[in-house]
N, C-alpha and C positions, 0 to 999 in steps of 0.2 A: 621456443616451439609451442609451449602451452598457450601463450598469449596470441600467437599467430593463428593457431587452430580456432581459438575462441573468436577472433576477429572475422575469420573466414566463415565460421558457422553463423555468426550474427548477420553478416552481409548476405549470405544465402537466404536466411530466414526472412529478413526484411524485403529482399527482392521478390521472393515468392508471395509474401504478404501483400505487397502492392500490385504485383502482376495479376493475382487472382481477386483483387479488390475485396479482401476479407473484411475491411473496415465497414462494409455494408451491413455485416451481421452484428455489429456493435453499435447500432443506432437505436434510439428510443422507438422510432416508428416500426422498425423490424420486430423488436421484442414485443411491442404492444399488439401488433397484428398476429403474432404467432404464439401468444401465451397459452392458449388452450391446447395447441399442438404439443407444446413442451410439457404441460401438465399431464396430458393423455399418455405421452411416451413414458413419463416418469412413473405413472401408475402401473404400467406394464413392464417396465425395465428399471426398477428403482436403483439397484446396485450399479448397473452400467451407467445410468444417468449421473449418479453422484460422482463416480470415478472420472467420467469424461468432463463433467463440469469442473471438478476440483483441478484436474490437470490443465484445463483450458484457462482457468483463472490464474493458476500459478504462472503459466506462460505469459499471459497478458501483464501481470504485475512484474515479473522478472525482467521482461524486455521493454518495460515502460511504454506499452502500447495504450493509447487513449481508449478507455473502455471499462475501467474498473468500476465506475459508477453504474454503468449499464449491466455489468455482470452481477453486481450486488442486487440490483432490481430483479434480474432474472432469477437469482437464487431465492429471493424472498417470495416471488410469484410461484416458483415450482415447489420449494421445500417447506414453505411456511416460515414463521418467525424463528422459533427455537432451533430447528434443524438447519435452517439457512444461516443463522448467526454462527453456529458452531463450524459449519463447513466453510463459510466465507472467511471467518476470522482466522482459521488455520491456513487456508489457501492464500489469503492476502499476505499473511506474515511469512509464509514459506517463500512466496514470490518476492517480497520485499528483501528478504535475506539473500536470495539468489542475486537480485539486482545489486545489493550491497557488495556481494562477493565478486561480481563481474567488475564493478568499479574498482574494487581493491586489487583485483588481478591485473587489470589493464593500466590503471593510472596511479595507484598509491605510491609505489616505489619511485616512479619518475617525479611525481609532485613533491614527495618528501625529500628526495635528494636535491632537487633543483631549488627548493625554497626552505631548506632545513633551518636556516637562521630565523626566518620569519615564523616558521611553524613551531618553534620551541615552546612558546607560551601557549599556543593552541593545544599542542600535544599534552602539556602539563595539565591544562584545564580539563581536557577530555579524560585524562587518567584519573583525576580526582572527582570531577562532577559530570562525567560523560553521560551517566544514566539520567541525571536530572535534565540535562540539556536535550537529550534525545526525547525524553518524555514530554517536555515542553513543546518541542517541534512537532511531535505526533499529535498533540492536542490542538495545535495552532492551525486554524483553517486557512491561513494566509500562505503557508508553505506547501508547495506541491509535493505529492507522494514521491514522484521520481527524483526530485531534487534532493530530498532528505536522504534517499538511498545512495545517490551519487556522492554527495558531500561527506556523509558519514563513512562511506567506503574508503575515503582518503585518509581517515584518521586511524588510530590504533585501538579503537574500542573492541572489546571482546565480542566474538560472533554470538556466543550463547546469550550474553547480556543484551545484545542487539535484538535478538529474536524475542526474548521474554518482554523487554520494555516496549518493543514495537507492538507485540500482541496486546498488551495492556493499554497502551496509548491509543491504538486504533479501534478498540472495542466499541466505544460509545458512538463514534462516527459510523462504524459498520452497522450498528444496531439501527441507526436512523434510516440508512438506505435500505436495509433488509425490510424494515417495517413498511417503508414506502412501497417496496416491491410486493409485499403482501396485499397492498391496496392498489396494485398497478392498474386495474380496470377503471379506477376512479381518477387516475392521473391523466392530465392533458399534456403535460410537458415536464421537463426536469427542473424548471425554474422554481416551482413551488415546494420542493422537498425540504430545503433548509430555509427557515425564516430568518429575518434579521435578528430576532431575539435569540434564536439558537446559535447563530453565527457569533453574536456578541458573548454568549455564555461560554462557548468554546474558547474564544479569544481570552477571556478573563481566566478561565480554567487553566490555560496554557502557562499563565504567569505564576500560578500557585506554587509549583515545585521550586521555582527560583526564589520566590518570596520567602518560603519556608526556610530554604537554605541560608538566605541572607540574615533572617531573624536569628537562626540558630548560631551562625557565625558571629553575629553582633553580641549575642548573650555570652558566648564563650570568650569573646575578646574583652 
């Protein structure tokens, strides 16, 4: 019954989202042309703006709606770097954890029961090194945000650990987009936010936890 209610709720939300064409509000051109309006509203209604923005970001992240990058830019443009970083860091992590729980509720038992023989090794690996694997995935720019939430939801990793590691792992990437949002008026498109050098740095950084684990295991062996 719980799973059915969740599926119906998701179906209704996505139907309304597409019917009212809400994706229009999650585009670079829209936020660019309305940034002064956002800032003006925030100056007059700061608490309400933060609350609405936070909840909106959680929904976007939890339901894997394309627009997290745009929301981060908006947050930086409205709240500034430090406030924006704190708000978006928590909102994105809460949203990621909810997406993780949705995946776990709808799919984990089915996948675990159907492929239990295949998943024995994976479950053991997650139990011992799940935190390291998750941290590496969060730092790796090649893995989409929604896919990590979906896949990790199929595992048995602890929810609290998932929240904390996701918060830490996504912090650096969040900072880049929030900082870009602070300079939104100077941006012409999304393409110039992450350079090839930054992309490569994140890619190498994502390997660091696994390398440290391998070295530690080698020395102990």
